[in-house]
N, C-alpha and C positions, 0 to 999 in steps of 0.2 A: 744936413745931408743924411745922416743915419738916424733911424728911429731910436727913441729913448727906451730904457728898460721897461717903463710902465706901459709903453705902446706895444710891446711885443706880446703876442698871444701865445702862451704856452699851452699847447694841446697835448695832454698825456697820451691820447689815442694814437697820435702820430709817432710817438717814440715808445713803443712797448718794451718793457724790460724783459730780459730773457728769463723764462720760467725754469724751475728746477726739473731735472729729468724725471720721468714717471718711475715709480717704484716697480721693481720686477714682480710679476704675479707670483702668488704662492704656489709651490710645487704641489701637483696633484698626482697621487699614486693610485693605481688600481691594484687590487689584491692579487690578480693573476699576472701582473707585469714582473719581469725580473728586476732586482734591485739595481739602482744606478751605480756608477763607478765609485762615487764618494761614500757608498754604503757597504763597501766590501768588508768592513770590520764587524758586520752584524753576526751575532752568534746564532746560528740556525738551531743548534741543539738546545739552547736555553735562551729564548727571546727576551726574558726578563733582564738578562745581563747586558743588553745592547746599550750603547752609549746614548746620551741624551741628544736628540736631534736639534734641540733649541740652542745647545752650545755650539753646534757647527754652523747652523744657519739661524741666527737670532732674528726674530720677527718674521719668519717666513712660514708661518703655519706649522710650527714644529710639532704640536700635539697631534694634529690629524695625520701628518706624515709619519710620525713615529708609531702611531697606532696602526696605520696601514702596513708599515714595514714589519711590525711585530706580528701581525696576522699573516703576512706573506711568509715569514720565517716559520711560523707554526704550521701552516699548510704544507710547506716544503718538507719539514721534518716529518709530518704525518704521512705524506706520500712516500718518502724514502723508507720509513719504517715498515710500510706494508708491501713494498716491492719484493722483499725477501721473506718468504715464509718457510721456516725450517720444518721439515717433515721427519717423522720417525722412520726407522728401518722397518722393512716388511716383516722381519723376524729378529729375534734377539740374538745376542752373541753366542749363547750357549745352547741354542736350539738346533744342534747339529743333527739330531735324530729326525728332524722334520724331512730331511732329504738324505736317505741312507746312501744312495748312489754317490752323491757328491762328498759325503763323509768318508766313504771307503776310498774314493778317488784321491782325496786330499791326504788321507793317511798313508797310502802307498805311493802315489805319484803327485806330490804337491806342485811339481813343475808344470804338469798338464793343467791342473786347476788354475794356476796363476796365468798360464799362457792363454787360456780361454777367456779369463777375465780381462786381461790386458788387450786382447784383440777387440772385444766389444767396447771397452772404455776408449780405446784409440780409434774406434770407428773404422776398423779395417786397415789403418795405415801401417800397423805392424801385425804380423801373423802370429799364430799360436806357437809355431815352432821356434821362431826367433826369440820371442819373449820367454818361452820355456828354457831355451838354451842359455839366455842371459841369466835367468834365475839359477840354473844349475851351476854356471860358472862362478857366480858370486857366492853361492853356498859352498863350493869346493875351495875357493880361495880364502874367504873370510869366515865361513861357518855360520854366517848370519844373513840369510837372504832377506830378512825383514828390512834391511837397509834399502833395498830396491822396491819391495812390494808395498811398503807403507805409502809411497808416493802415489800409487794407483788407488789406494783407498781414499786419499785426499781428493784425487781427481774424480773418482766416482761420487763422492759426497758433493763436490761442486756441481756436477751435472744434474744430480737429483735433489739438491738442496737438503741433504740429510744431516741430522744432528750428529755432533761429535761426542759420542758416548760409547762406553762408560768413561773413557779418558781420551787423551790425544791419540792420533792415528799411529804415531811411532810407538807409543807405549802399548797400544792394543796389539800391534804386530809383534812387538818384542816379547810380551808376556803370554799372549794367546795367539800365536801365529796360525796354527791349523784352524782354530775356531774363527778367526777373522777371515781367512780365505773362504771357509764354508759359508759364512754370513754374506760375503760379497757375491759369491756364486749363487746363493739362494735368492738374493735380492734381484739380480739380473734375470734369473729364471722366472721370478714372480712378475717381472715387468713384461713378460711375453717373449723373451729370447729363448731360442733353442741353443743351449751352450755348445752342443756337440757339432754344430754345423758352422759356427763362426759368424762373423758380421755379414760377409757377402752372401752366405747361405741364407741368412734371415731376410736379407733384402730381396733375394730372388724368390723366396717363399711368399713374401708379401705381394710381389708382383703377380705371381701365378695364381695365388689363392686370395681373392679379396675378402673372404670370410675370416681371415686371420685377424685377431684383435690387434689394435694398434699398441705400440709400445707405451710404457708408462709415462715417458717424458718426451714431449715434442722436440726438445733440443737434441735428442739422440738421432733424429732423422736427418738424412742428407738433404 
């Protein structure tokens, strides 16, 4: 009734064995692509210290991926290092005689000098009178107005990307307070500002007279 084992035709094509799943493709990275999530540990400042990609993904084209990631980190560090270019001050700290009027003003009324500087640095959000009154109040209470004025030197340096010399901002204002005010006053004056008319006066002057040269830093414009 039933066929024998010798009579049964075993055709392997009718019973295909399940094949192994295909291997995932090797990761391909472009130099301008951001690094993937599993590569957050890459050291951008020193690409040579990056971990070995073959240890994380064995057999997945580690050498090519690691080389691409290293070049990406090098290019990122190169771009970030050139985004900020530190510039020198327009005049030195001790060149007070370059502008005799600002030197005399700082000698007799430093609160006016600081008030004018603060108004330009704050882009008109604070007036010369308010900043000068704060300066005088701190000087009368503490006897050390540099505790307040040194912050505006740091803010001015950040706006114009100026170098921090000859020492830190606090030390410059503490040791050479009149000279530091004169230097900041001269620098803003050399950027095209008329310090006697304040921020809003300079903006109106530029609107009325197109021949007025632009200010030294585009970030100072509204």
